[in-house]
N, CA and C atoms as a LAMMPS dump frame, in Angstrom:
ITEM: TIMESTEP
0
ITEM: NUMBER OF ATOMS
516
ITEM: BOX BOUNDS ff ff ff
-5.0000000000000000e+02 5.0000000000000000e+02
-5.0000000000000000e+02 5.0000000000000000e+02
-5.0000000000000000e+02 5.0000000000000000e+02
ITEM: ATOMS id mol type element x y z
1 1 1 N 0.814 -1.184 0
2 1 2 C 0 0 0
3 1 3 C 0.865 1.259 0
4 2 1 N 1.973 1.235 0.799
5 2 2 C 2.857 2.393 0.839
6 2 3 C 3.437 2.661 -0.539
7 3 1 N 3.737 1.581 -1.3
8 3 2 C 4.281 1.741 -2.641
9 3 3 C 3.305 2.487 -3.528
10 4 1 N 2.025 2.124 -3.486
11 4 2 C 1.012 2.794 -4.281
12 4 3 C 0.914 4.263 -3.907
13 5 1 N 0.967 4.545 -2.621
14 5 2 C 0.898 5.933 -2.176
15 5 3 C 2.122 6.707 -2.664
16 6 1 N 3.292 6.066 -2.672
17 6 2 C 4.483 6.75 -3.19
18 6 3 C 4.337 7.058 -4.675
19 7 1 N 3.67 6.177 -5.442
20 7 2 C 3.415 6.478 -6.868
21 7 3 C 2.581 7.737 -6.968
22 8 1 N 1.552 7.796 -6.13
23 8 2 C 0.69 8.966 -6.14
24 8 3 C 1.467 10.216 -5.745
25 9 1 N 2.337 10.088 -4.745
26 9 2 C 3.166 11.209 -4.308
27 9 3 C 4.066 11.664 -5.45
28 10 1 N 4.722 10.716 -6.12
29 10 2 C 5.611 11.079 -7.214
30 10 3 C 4.836 11.782 -8.321
31 11 1 N 3.684 11.246 -8.684
32 11 2 C 2.882 11.879 -9.725
33 11 3 C 2.474 13.285 -9.296
34 12 1 N 2.064 13.434 -8.034
35 12 2 C 1.686 14.756 -7.528
36 12 3 C 2.862 15.714 -7.556
37 13 1 N 4.049 15.229 -7.178
38 13 2 C 5.227 16.092 -7.18
39 13 3 C 5.573 16.523 -8.601
40 14 1 N 5.529 15.584 -9.538
41 14 2 C 5.826 15.942 -10.918
42 14 3 C 4.846 16.993 -11.425
43 15 1 N 3.583 16.855 -11.045
44 15 2 C 2.579 17.819 -11.473
45 15 3 C 2.757 19.169 -10.793
46 16 1 N 3.428 19.205 -9.649
47 16 2 C 3.6 20.467 -8.929
48 16 3 C 4.897 21.186 -9.296
49 17 1 N 5.732 20.59 -10.111
50 17 2 C 7.016 21.179 -10.476
51 17 3 C 6.812 22.434 -11.315
52 18 1 N 7.764 23.361 -11.254
53 18 2 C 7.66 24.573 -12.047
54 18 3 C 7.981 24.343 -13.525
55 19 1 N 8.23 23.119 -13.928
56 19 2 C 8.451 22.819 -15.34
57 19 3 C 7.167 23.162 -16.077
58 20 1 N 7.305 23.789 -17.2
59 20 2 C 6.148 24.269 -17.931
60 20 3 C 5.621 23.185 -18.863
61 21 1 N 4.656 22.403 -18.378
62 21 2 C 4.005 21.421 -19.228
63 21 3 C 2.561 21.246 -18.8
64 22 1 N 1.737 20.913 -19.758
65 22 2 C 0.34 20.569 -19.472
66 22 3 C 0.184 19.056 -19.425
67 23 1 N 0.939 18.357 -20.281
68 23 2 C 0.923 16.897 -20.3
69 23 3 C 2.36 16.406 -20.367
70 24 1 N 2.546 15.162 -19.946
71 24 2 C 3.88 14.577 -19.927
72 24 3 C 3.758 13.079 -20.18
73 25 1 N 4.702 12.558 -20.937
74 25 2 C 4.821 11.119 -21.145
75 25 3 C 6.279 10.761 -20.926
76 26 1 N 6.529 9.747 -20.077
77 26 2 C 7.907 9.361 -19.781
78 26 3 C 7.956 7.853 -19.557
79 27 1 N 8.962 7.21 -20.111
80 27 2 C 9.166 5.781 -19.892
81 27 3 C 9.85 5.583 -18.551
82 28 1 N 9.573 4.433 -17.919
83 28 2 C 10.223 4.144 -16.653
84 28 3 C 10.63 2.683 -16.576
85 29 1 N 11.669 2.447 -15.794
86 29 2 C 12.102 1.109 -15.405
87 29 3 C 12.154 1.097 -13.899
88 30 1 N 11.517 0.116 -13.312
89 30 2 C 11.461 -0.006 -11.86
90 30 3 C 12.091 -1.329 -11.47
91 31 1 N 13.04 -1.273 -10.549
92 31 2 C 13.619 -2.515 -10.041
93 31 3 C 13.332 -2.611 -8.556
94 32 1 N 12.976 -3.828 -8.137
95 32 2 C 12.696 -4.125 -6.736
96 32 3 C 13.665 -5.224 -6.345
97 33 1 N 14.521 -4.943 -5.357
98 33 2 C 15.584 -5.872 -4.967
99 33 3 C 15.477 -6.193 -3.488
100 34 1 N 15.571 -7.498 -3.173
101 34 2 C 15.539 -7.934 -1.783
102 34 3 C 16.937 -7.819 -1.195
103 35 1 N 17.035 -7.982 0.123
104 35 2 C 18.342 -7.968 0.777
105 35 3 C 19.231 -9.117 0.322
106 36 1 N 18.622 -10.212 -0.197
107 36 2 C 19.41 -11.348 -0.699
108 36 3 C 19.706 -11.204 -2.191
109 37 1 N 19.583 -9.98 -2.712
110 37 2 C 19.901 -9.63 -4.097
111 37 3 C 19.024 -10.308 -5.146
112 38 1 N 17.856 -10.781 -4.768
113 38 2 C 16.89 -11.224 -5.759
114 38 3 C 16.174 -9.984 -6.247
115 39 1 N 15.956 -9.904 -7.554
116 39 2 C 15.303 -8.696 -8.045
117 39 3 C 14.345 -9.014 -9.187
118 40 1 N 13.443 -8.079 -9.361
119 40 2 C 12.524 -8.122 -10.483
120 40 3 C 12.518 -6.725 -11.088
121 41 1 N 12.4 -6.681 -12.4
122 41 2 C 12.445 -5.4 -13.106
123 41 3 C 11.144 -5.215 -13.881
124 42 1 N 10.52 -4.095 -13.643
125 42 2 C 9.289 -3.741 -14.338
126 42 3 C 9.591 -2.593 -15.294
127 43 1 N 8.794 -2.47 -16.328
128 43 2 C 8.938 -1.303 -17.198
129 43 3 C 7.573 -0.886 -17.706
130 44 1 N 7.515 0.356 -18.144
131 44 2 C 6.253 0.873 -18.645
132 44 3 C 6.36 2.342 -18.962
133 45 1 N 5.207 2.997 -18.964
134 45 2 C 5.123 4.404 -19.321
135 45 3 C 4.242 5.122 -18.313
136 46 1 N 4.664 6.323 -17.943
137 46 2 C 3.895 7.191 -17.063
138 46 3 C 3.357 8.347 -17.891
139 47 1 N 2.056 8.616 -17.751
140 47 2 C 1.406 9.753 -18.403
141 47 3 C 0.893 10.69 -17.315
142 48 1 N 1.083 11.992 -17.506
143 48 2 C 0.583 12.992 -16.568
144 48 3 C -0.166 14.068 -17.328
145 49 1 N -1.227 14.59 -16.699
146 49 2 C -1.975 15.716 -17.258
147 49 3 C -2.303 16.662 -16.109
148 50 1 N -1.998 17.946 -16.302
149 50 2 C -2.322 18.951 -15.302
150 50 3 C -3.832 19.021 -15.125
151 51 1 N -4.399 19.244 -13.959
152 51 2 C -3.663 19.503 -12.74
153 51 3 C -3.412 18.263 -11.883
154 52 1 N -4.125 17.159 -12.085
155 52 2 C -4.036 16.072 -11.106
156 52 3 C -4.28 14.673 -11.683
157 53 1 N -3.924 14.445 -12.926
158 53 2 C -4.151 13.148 -13.562
159 53 3 C -2.813 12.431 -13.762
160 54 1 N -2.801 11.126 -13.483
161 54 2 C -1.612 10.311 -13.732
162 54 3 C -2.05 8.909 -14.112
163 55 1 N -1.273 8.285 -14.962
164 55 2 C -1.513 6.9 -15.351
165 55 3 C -0.171 6.198 -15.477
166 56 1 N 0.034 5.192 -14.619
167 56 2 C 1.22 4.339 -14.693
168 56 3 C 0.795 3.08 -15.439
169 57 1 N 1.388 2.82 -16.59
170 57 2 C 1.081 1.59 -17.33
171 57 3 C 2.311 0.701 -17.29
172 58 1 N 2.183 -0.403 -16.569
173 58 2 C 3.242 -1.41 -16.509
174 58 3 C 3.022 -2.371 -17.676
175 59 1 N 4.101 -2.644 -18.431
176 59 2 C 3.967 -3.532 -19.582
177 59 3 C 4.744 -4.831 -19.427
178 60 1 N 5.866 -4.801 -18.712
179 60 2 C 6.625 -6.033 -18.487
180 60 3 C 7.134 -6.054 -17.056
181 61 1 N 7.251 -7.181 -16.429
182 61 2 C 6.901 -8.526 -16.904
183 61 3 C 5.42 -8.844 -16.759
184 62 1 N 4.661 -7.941 -16.098
185 62 2 C 3.219 -8.12 -15.993
186 62 3 C 2.536 -6.869 -16.505
187 63 1 N 1.265 -6.991 -16.819
188 63 2 C 0.477 -5.821 -17.193
189 63 3 C -0.304 -5.344 -15.978
190 64 1 N -0.223 -4.04 -15.736
191 64 2 C -0.97 -3.43 -14.646
192 64 3 C -1.047 -1.948 -14.953
193 65 1 N -2.173 -1.336 -14.608
194 65 2 C -2.34 0.103 -14.8
195 65 3 C -2.815 0.731 -13.506
196 66 1 N -2.211 1.874 -13.147
197 66 2 C -2.603 2.614 -11.96
198 66 3 C -3.098 3.985 -12.427
199 67 1 N -4.38 4.227 -12.237
200 67 2 C -5.024 5.472 -12.639
201 67 3 C -5.171 6.365 -11.409
202 68 1 N -4.72 7.613 -11.516
203 68 2 C -4.836 8.562 -10.412
204 68 3 C -5.543 9.804 -10.948
205 69 1 N -6.671 10.148 -10.316
206 69 2 C -7.459 11.324 -10.67
207 69 3 C -7.785 12.043 -9.374
208 70 1 N -7.009 13.071 -9.064
209 70 2 C -7.184 13.732 -7.782
210 70 3 C -6.865 12.746 -6.672
211 71 1 N -7.817 12.518 -5.778
212 71 2 C -7.611 11.559 -4.697
213 71 3 C -8.034 10.146 -5.081
214 72 1 N -8.706 9.975 -6.206
215 72 2 C -9.188 8.649 -6.621
216 72 3 C -8.067 7.861 -7.293
217 73 1 N -7.88 6.633 -6.843
218 73 2 C -6.871 5.741 -7.415
219 73 3 C -7.551 4.433 -7.784
220 74 1 N -7.295 3.947 -9
221 74 2 C -7.804 2.648 -9.441
222 74 3 C -6.645 1.852 -10.003
223 75 1 N -6.494 0.627 -9.524
224 75 2 C -5.459 -0.281 -10.012
225 75 3 C -6.155 -1.394 -10.786
226 76 1 N -5.825 -1.531 -12.068
227 76 2 C -6.414 -2.568 -12.914
228 76 3 C -5.32 -3.595 -13.201
229 77 1 N -5.602 -4.86 -12.823
230 77 2 C -4.641 -5.943 -12.983
231 77 3 C -5.249 -7.044 -13.857
232 78 1 N -5.009 -6.988 -15.177
233 78 2 C -5.599 -7.973 -16.085
234 78 3 C -5.241 -9.418 -15.745
235 79 1 N -4.031 -9.659 -15.272
236 79 2 C -3.623 -11.02 -14.935
237 79 3 C -4.404 -11.614 -13.784
238 80 1 N -4.981 -10.758 -12.937
239 80 2 C -5.786 -11.206 -11.801
240 80 3 C -7.285 -11.006 -12.046
241 81 1 N -7.627 -10.444 -13.202
242 81 2 C -9.018 -10.148 -13.55
243 81 3 C -9.688 -9.318 -12.453
244 82 1 N -8.978 -8.264 -12.005
245 82 2 C -9.532 -7.45 -10.938
246 82 3 C -9.145 -5.988 -11.072
247 83 1 N -9.962 -5.16 -10.42
248 83 2 C -9.694 -3.73 -10.304
249 83 3 C -9.932 -3.345 -8.854
250 84 1 N -9.046 -2.506 -8.316
251 84 2 C -9.152 -2.064 -6.933
252 84 3 C -9.265 -0.545 -6.925
253 85 1 N -10.26 -0.042 -6.205
254 85 2 C -10.506 1.4 -6.097
255 85 3 C -10.155 1.851 -4.685
256 86 1 N -9.486 3.005 -4.572
257 86 2 C -9.14 3.544 -3.252
258 86 3 C -8.978 5.052 -3.34
259 87 1 N -8.751 5.68 -2.187
260 87 2 C -8.494 7.111 -2.113
261 87 3 C -7.073 7.308 -1.6
262 88 1 N -6.421 8.344 -2.052
263 88 2 C -5.032 8.612 -1.656
264 88 3 C -4.932 9.845 -0.778
265 89 1 N -5.722 9.915 0.24
266 89 2 C -5.761 11.112 1.079
267 89 3 C -4.422 11.408 1.741
268 90 1 N -3.534 10.416 1.871
269 90 2 C -2.249 10.658 2.522
270 90 3 C -1.321 11.513 1.664
271 91 1 N -1.61 11.684 0.405
272 91 2 C -0.748 12.487 -0.462
273 91 3 C -1.146 13.956 -0.487
274 92 1 N -2.096 14.367 0.357
275 92 2 C -2.615 15.72 0.279
276 92 3 C -1.592 16.781 0.676
277 93 1 N -0.58 16.448 1.466
278 93 2 C 0.412 17.426 1.883
279 93 3 C 1.702 17.33 1.071
280 94 1 N 1.572 17.003 -0.194
281 94 2 C 2.744 16.755 -1.033
282 94 3 C 3.644 17.984 -1.135
283 95 1 N 3.075 19.176 -1.28
284 95 2 C 3.918 20.367 -1.404
285 95 3 C 4.703 20.613 -0.129
286 96 1 N 4.054 20.416 1.008
287 96 2 C 4.749 20.575 2.279
288 96 3 C 5.906 19.577 2.394
289 97 1 N 5.671 18.34 1.98
290 97 2 C 6.714 17.317 2.018
291 97 3 C 7.944 17.754 1.225
292 98 1 N 7.741 18.233 0.005
293 98 2 C 8.89 18.586 -0.819
294 98 3 C 9.504 19.923 -0.447
295 99 1 N 8.73 20.815 0.159
296 99 2 C 9.332 22.049 0.671
297 99 3 C 10.281 21.735 1.816
298 100 1 N 9.999 20.664 2.54
299 100 2 C 10.845 20.263 3.661
300 100 3 C 11.98 19.337 3.238
301 101 1 N 11.989 18.904 1.976
302 101 2 C 13.067 18.021 1.531
303 101 3 C 14.385 18.786 1.554
304 102 1 N 15.465 18.048 1.648
305 102 2 C 16.762 18.711 1.732
306 102 3 C 17.696 18.231 0.627
307 103 1 N 18.498 19.143 0.169
308 103 2 C 19.535 18.792 -0.796
309 103 3 C 20.618 18.034 -0.037
310 104 1 N 21.011 16.877 -0.565
311 104 2 C 22.05 16.097 0.106
312 104 3 C 23.335 16.079 -0.71
313 105 1 N 23.236 16.483 -1.964
314 105 2 C 24.385 16.601 -2.864
315 105 3 C 23.869 17.299 -4.113
316 106 1 N 24.76 17.786 -4.96
317 106 2 C 24.272 18.387 -6.198
318 106 3 C 23.451 17.362 -6.995
319 107 1 N 22.236 17.745 -7.363
320 107 2 C 21.367 16.864 -8.131
321 107 3 C 20.706 15.76 -7.315
322 108 1 N 20.812 15.839 -5.974
323 108 2 C 20.182 14.827 -5.114
324 108 3 C 19.429 15.51 -3.987
325 109 1 N 18.22 14.974 -3.713
326 109 2 C 17.402 15.481 -2.623
327 109 3 C 16.839 14.31 -1.855
328 110 1 N 16.494 14.552 -0.607
329 110 2 C 15.896 13.515 0.225
330 110 3 C 14.677 14.108 0.914
331 111 1 N 13.601 13.326 0.891
332 111 2 C 12.376 13.7 1.59
333 111 3 C 11.962 12.523 2.454
334 112 1 N 11.193 12.801 3.482
335 112 2 C 10.676 11.755 4.347
336 112 3 C 9.177 11.672 4.115
337 113 1 N 8.701 10.482 3.721
338 113 2 C 7.277 10.273 3.479
339 113 3 C 6.793 9.125 4.354
340 114 1 N 5.909 9.417 5.31
341 114 2 C 5.42 8.394 6.256
342 114 3 C 6.577 7.596 6.845
343 115 1 N 7.582 8.294 7.339
344 115 2 C 8.775 7.694 7.942
345 115 3 C 9.641 6.921 6.959
346 116 1 N 9.414 7.075 5.667
347 116 2 C 10.213 6.405 4.646
348 116 3 C 11.063 7.443 3.919
349 117 1 N 12.397 7.339 3.994
350 117 2 C 13.238 8.256 3.222
351 117 3 C 13.118 7.96 1.726
352 118 1 N 12.946 8.999 0.949
353 118 2 C 12.857 8.888 -0.503
354 118 3 C 13.951 9.776 -1.077
355 119 1 N 14.832 9.194 -1.889
356 119 2 C 15.915 9.963 -2.508
357 119 3 C 15.627 10.178 -3.987
358 120 1 N 15.885 11.397 -4.433
359 120 2 C 15.682 11.77 -5.819
360 120 3 C 17.015 12.172 -6.434
361 121 1 N 17.272 11.696 -7.619
362 121 2 C 18.377 12.187 -8.434
363 121 3 C 17.715 12.966 -9.567
364 122 1 N 18.175 14.178 -9.812
365 122 2 C 17.496 15.024 -10.795
366 122 3 C 18.5 15.901 -11.517
367 123 1 N 18.059 16.4 -12.66
368 123 2 C 18.807 17.467 -13.309
369 123 3 C 17.943 18.715 -13.21
370 124 1 N 18.266 19.76 -13.941
371 124 2 C 17.507 21 -13.796
372 124 3 C 16.101 20.911 -14.367
373 125 1 N 15.825 19.872 -15.174
374 125 2 C 14.532 19.772 -15.827
375 125 3 C 13.637 18.637 -15.344
376 126 1 N 14.233 17.577 -14.807
377 126 2 C 13.4 16.402 -14.555
378 126 3 C 14.055 15.446 -13.568
379 127 1 N 13.23 14.614 -12.94
380 127 2 C 13.733 13.548 -12.073
381 127 3 C 14.314 12.453 -12.952
382 128 1 N 15.511 12.023 -12.623
383 128 2 C 16.159 10.942 -13.361
384 128 3 C 15.926 9.613 -12.65
385 129 1 N 15.972 9.641 -11.313
386 129 2 C 15.862 8.406 -10.542
387 129 3 C 15.219 8.704 -9.191
388 130 1 N 14.464 7.731 -8.702
389 130 2 C 13.816 7.776 -7.4
390 130 3 C 14.17 6.489 -6.686
391 131 1 N 14.526 6.574 -5.392
392 131 2 C 14.894 5.366 -4.642
393 131 3 C 14.313 5.422 -3.23
394 132 1 N 13.795 4.27 -2.759
395 132 2 C 13.312 4.142 -1.39
396 132 3 C 13.251 2.666 -1.021
397 133 1 N 13.009 2.382 0.252
398 133 2 C 12.775 1.006 0.73
399 133 3 C 11.294 0.883 1.017
400 134 1 N 10.676 -0.167 0.445
401 134 2 C 9.229 -0.317 0.627
402 134 3 C 8.89 -0.979 1.956
403 135 1 N 7.606 -1.207 2.184
404 135 2 C 7.15 -1.749 3.466
405 135 3 C 7.653 -3.161 3.732
406 136 1 N 8.123 -3.873 2.711
407 136 2 C 8.708 -5.206 2.871
408 136 3 C 10.234 -5.146 2.949
409 137 1 N 10.782 -3.932 3.078
410 137 2 C 12.224 -3.693 3.156
411 137 3 C 12.961 -4.027 1.862
412 138 1 N 12.262 -3.961 0.735
413 138 2 C 12.899 -4.118 -0.571
414 138 3 C 13.417 -2.757 -1.028
415 139 1 N 14.529 -2.756 -1.734
416 139 2 C 15.015 -1.532 -2.357
417 139 3 C 14.265 -1.332 -3.657
418 140 1 N 13.657 -0.175 -3.812
419 140 2 C 12.897 0.143 -5.016
420 140 3 C 13.57 1.326 -5.699
421 141 1 N 13.891 1.144 -6.97
422 141 2 C 14.473 2.214 -7.772
423 141 3 C 13.645 2.377 -9.034
424 142 1 N 13.267 3.608 -9.325
425 142 2 C 12.553 3.913 -10.559
426 142 3 C 13.416 4.882 -11.346
427 143 1 N 13.733 4.495 -12.574
428 143 2 C 14.522 5.363 -13.458
429 143 3 C 13.625 5.847 -14.585
430 144 1 N 13.748 7.124 -14.905
431 144 2 C 12.925 7.731 -15.949
432 144 3 C 13.787 8.058 -17.163
433 145 1 N 13.208 7.868 -18.351
434 145 2 C 13.946 8.137 -19.588
435 145 3 C 12.997 8.71 -20.637
436 146 1 N 13.548 9.466 -21.523
437 146 2 C 12.864 10.047 -22.683
438 146 3 C 11.57 10.79 -22.335
439 147 1 N 11.652 11.772 -21.43
440 147 2 C 10.434 12.538 -21.14
441 147 3 C 9.995 13.347 -22.367
442 148 1 N 8.697 13.34 -22.633
443 148 2 C 8.118 14.132 -23.716
444 148 3 C 7.157 15.137 -23.092
445 149 1 N 7.492 16.388 -23.18
446 149 2 C 6.648 17.442 -22.63
447 149 3 C 5.557 17.792 -23.638
448 150 1 N 4.349 17.899 -23.141
449 150 2 C 3.176 18.325 -23.898
450 150 3 C 2.805 17.466 -25.102
451 151 1 N 2.876 16.13 -24.99
452 151 2 C 2.306 15.33 -26.072
453 151 3 C 0.78 15.454 -26.007
454 152 1 N 0.101 15.2 -27.099
455 152 2 C -1.352 15.25 -27.083
456 152 3 C -1.862 14.017 -26.351
457 153 1 N -2.608 14.243 -25.267
458 153 2 C -3.205 13.159 -24.491
459 153 3 C -4.683 13.448 -24.323
460 154 1 N -5.491 12.446 -24.524
461 154 2 C -6.923 12.576 -24.361
462 154 3 C -7.301 12.401 -22.889
463 155 1 N -8.199 13.217 -22.39
464 155 2 C -8.659 13.124 -21.001
465 155 3 C -9.152 11.716 -20.669
466 156 1 N -9.786 11.063 -21.627
467 156 2 C -10.334 9.711 -21.404
468 156 3 C -9.247 8.698 -21.048
469 157 1 N -8.009 8.969 -21.41
470 157 2 C -6.898 8.071 -21.08
471 157 3 C -6.795 7.839 -19.576
472 158 1 N -7.208 8.817 -18.783
473 158 2 C -7.022 8.774 -17.331
474 158 3 C -8.213 8.177 -16.572
475 159 1 N -9.17 7.635 -17.307
476 159 2 C -10.31 6.956 -16.691
477 159 3 C -10.195 5.467 -16.983
478 160 1 N -10.245 4.644 -15.926
479 160 2 C -10.019 3.213 -16.125
480 160 3 C -11.071 2.559 -17.007
481 161 1 N -10.587 1.689 -17.866
482 161 2 C -11.449 0.861 -18.704
483 161 3 C -11.405 -0.535 -18.088
484 162 1 N -12.421 -0.857 -17.303
485 162 2 C -12.445 -2.125 -16.58
486 162 3 C -13.28 -3.117 -17.38
487 163 1 N -12.646 -4.174 -17.878
488 163 2 C -13.386 -5.146 -18.692
489 163 3 C -14.522 -5.817 -17.916
490 164 1 N -15.566 -6.181 -18.636
491 164 2 C -16.688 -6.908 -18.034
492 164 3 C -16.145 -8.213 -17.439
493 165 1 N -16.671 -8.585 -16.307
494 165 2 C -16.269 -9.825 -15.672
495 165 3 C -15.123 -9.687 -14.669
496 166 1 N -14.492 -8.507 -14.614
497 166 2 C -13.444 -8.291 -13.625
498 166 3 C -14.088 -8.122 -12.249
499 167 1 N -13.429 -8.641 -11.22
500 167 2 C -13.848 -8.375 -9.85
501 167 3 C -13.408 -6.96 -9.505
502 168 1 N -14.263 -6.224 -8.782
503 168 2 C -13.914 -4.879 -8.356
504 168 3 C -13.988 -4.793 -6.843
505 169 1 N -12.942 -4.184 -6.263
506 169 2 C -12.84 -4.058 -4.809
507 169 3 C -12.672 -2.596 -4.461
508 170 1 N -13.215 -2.209 -3.304
509 170 2 C -13.001 -0.869 -2.766
510 170 3 C -12.226 -1.007 -1.477
511 171 1 N -11.123 -0.276 -1.373
512 171 2 C -10.282 -0.283 -0.177
513 171 3 C -10.478 1.039 0.527
514 172 1 N -10.743 0.988 1.813
515 172 2 C -10.979 2.209 2.593
516 172 3 C -9.689 2.759 3.11
């Protein structure tokens, strides 16, 4: 659950940046590594639309989509034939969180989110890498590549398309 909230936090932070864009498309690679050096690597594309829309589409090794619209979050998992709906109220103080973040080196910042340190590597225009330890004590690294500022994105992209027959759950 903390991982999902961090996705929402990252999307909110990207949307709050002074970078001048209305929409954004960026590829990502996410690696999750255990203390015994077992790892899995995910990849996909992140779409953002001002003021509060985000869509994480995971394509490998599994398909999964995370839709964020304001506080509403929907996770669609085709491999499990399910969709989960929830609210992300914990991300409401995102600006305060990043105003309190500290520079730890040139191009690196650290913020604390729900007692979890999150490190960012960035250049003057964009986040290059995000790193934290999840609730299972796995190291999670997300690397971003080929950001496209202001591609044409349809608003409908940010509303989940849940196939008939999928189980739907609401998490409080």
